[in-house]
C-alpha positions as CSV (number, residue, x, y, z in Angstrom):
1,M,14.8,6.0,-6.1
2,L,13.6,3.2,-7.8
3,E,17.4,1.7,-8.0
4,K,17.5,2.2,-4.2
5,I,14.2,0.4,-3.3
6,L,15.0,-2.4,-5.7
7,R,18.3,-2.6,-3.7
8,N,16.8,-2.6,-0.6
9,I,14.6,-5.4,-1.5
10,R,17.6,-7.7,-2.0
11,I,19.1,-6.5,1.2
12,F,16.3,-7.2,3.4
13,R,15.9,-10.5,1.7
14,E,19.3,-11.6,2.1
15,K,19.3,-10.1,6.1
16,A,16.3,-12.5,6.2
17,N,18.6,-15.7,5.0
18,L,15.9,-16.2,2.5
19,S,16.6,-17.4,-1.4
20,Q,14.6,-15.8,-4.0
21,E,12.8,-19.1,-4.5
22,T,11.6,-18.9,-0.6
23,V,10.3,-15.5,-0.9
24,A,8.6,-16.2,-4.0
25,E,7.0,-19.2,-2.9
26,R,5.8,-17.3,0.2
27,M,4.4,-14.8,-2.2
28,N,2.6,-17.1,-4.2
29,I,4.4,-15.9,-7.3
30,T,7.0,-17.9,-9.5
31,Q,10.9,-17.6,-8.6
32,S,11.5,-16.1,-12.2
33,K,8.6,-13.6,-11.4
34,Y,10.1,-12.8,-8.2
35,A,13.9,-12.2,-9.9
36,R,12.3,-10.1,-12.3
37,F,10.6,-8.1,-9.4
38,E,13.7,-7.9,-7.2
39,R,16.0,-6.6,-10.3
40,G,13.5,-4.3,-11.7
41,A,13.2,-5.9,-14.8
42,T,9.1,-5.4,-14.7
43,K,6.8,-2.9,-13.3
44,T,6.4,-3.0,-9.8
45,D,3.0,-2.8,-8.2
46,L,1.9,-1.5,-4.4
47,E,0.7,-5.1,-4.2
48,T,3.6,-6.8,-4.8
49,L,5.8,-4.5,-2.7
50,I,3.4,-5.0,0.3
51,S,3.5,-9.0,-0.4
52,F,7.2,-8.6,0.2
53,C,7.0,-6.6,3.0
54,N,4.6,-9.2,4.6
55,V,7.1,-12.0,3.9
56,I,10.2,-10.5,5.6
57,N,8.0,-8.6,8.4
58,K,9.2,-5.1,7.2
59,S,7.1,-2.1,6.8
60,L,6.9,-0.5,3.3
61,L,8.1,2.7,5.0
62,E,11.4,0.5,6.3
63,I,11.8,-0.8,2.7
64,I,11.9,2.5,1.2
65,T,13.8,4.6,3.6
66,Y,16.5,2.1,4.7
67,P,19.2,2.7,5.7
68,D,18.0,5.7,7.2
69,T,15.9,5.3,10.3
70,Y,12.9,6.9,11.7
71,I,10.9,6.8,14.9
72,N,7.7,4.8,14.6
73,V,4.9,7.1,16.3
74,S,3.5,4.0,18.0
75,D,6.9,3.8,19.6
76,V,7.0,6.9,21.1
77,S,4.8,6.7,24.1
78,N,6.9,3.7,25.1
79,M,10.0,5.8,25.2
80,K,11.8,7.3,28.3
81,A,11.8,11.2,28.2
82,K,15.6,11.0,27.6
83,E,14.9,9.0,24.7
84,R,12.7,11.3,22.8
85,V,13.6,13.3,20.6
86,S,11.6,16.7,19.4
87,L,11.1,18.0,15.8
88,T,11.0,21.8,15.0
89,I,9.4,22.9,11.8
90,E,8.9,26.5,11.2
91,L,5.7,27.0,9.2
92,N,3.5,30.2,8.1
93,K,0.8,30.7,10.3
94,D,-2.0,29.1,7.5
95,K,0.3,26.5,7.0
96,K,0.6,25.4,10.5
97,E,-3.2,25.5,11.1
98,E,-3.4,23.2,8.1
99,V,-0.7,20.8,9.7
100,L,-2.2,21.0,13.4
101,K,-5.8,20.1,11.6
102,A,-4.2,17.2,9.9
103,V,-2.4,15.7,12.6
104,F,-5.1,16.5,15.6
105,G,-8.3,16.8,13.7
106,D,-10.9,19.6,13.9
107,N,-10.7,20.2,17.4
108,Y,-6.9,20.9,17.6
109,S,-7.1,24.2,18.8
110,E,-8.7,23.0,22.1
111,I,-5.7,20.9,22.8
112,F,-3.6,23.8,22.6
113,D,-5.4,26.6,24.1
114,K,-5.5,24.6,27.4
């Protein structure tokens, strides 16, 4: 997984037409520190990953999952009905209730009982 993320970091930097030096400057780190980060020669912390994402204007989810695509939940409401997709997940009743509560809050039953 880490190898994939590191590869994606390089891919996104190159897609943005940015040099390692430019990215490092925007992240307020040295070019050599950035180079070690990009090739995985040092431990990468979440703060560094988020800083990189901010520089290239991508989300951490995009960096981790690339080249797979996903639908941003905030974009769903702007989609036309024919563009929307549905996801079906089969769960045991107790797990279903846990998921519904996590997504919709404690009053989820009021939403579905109407």
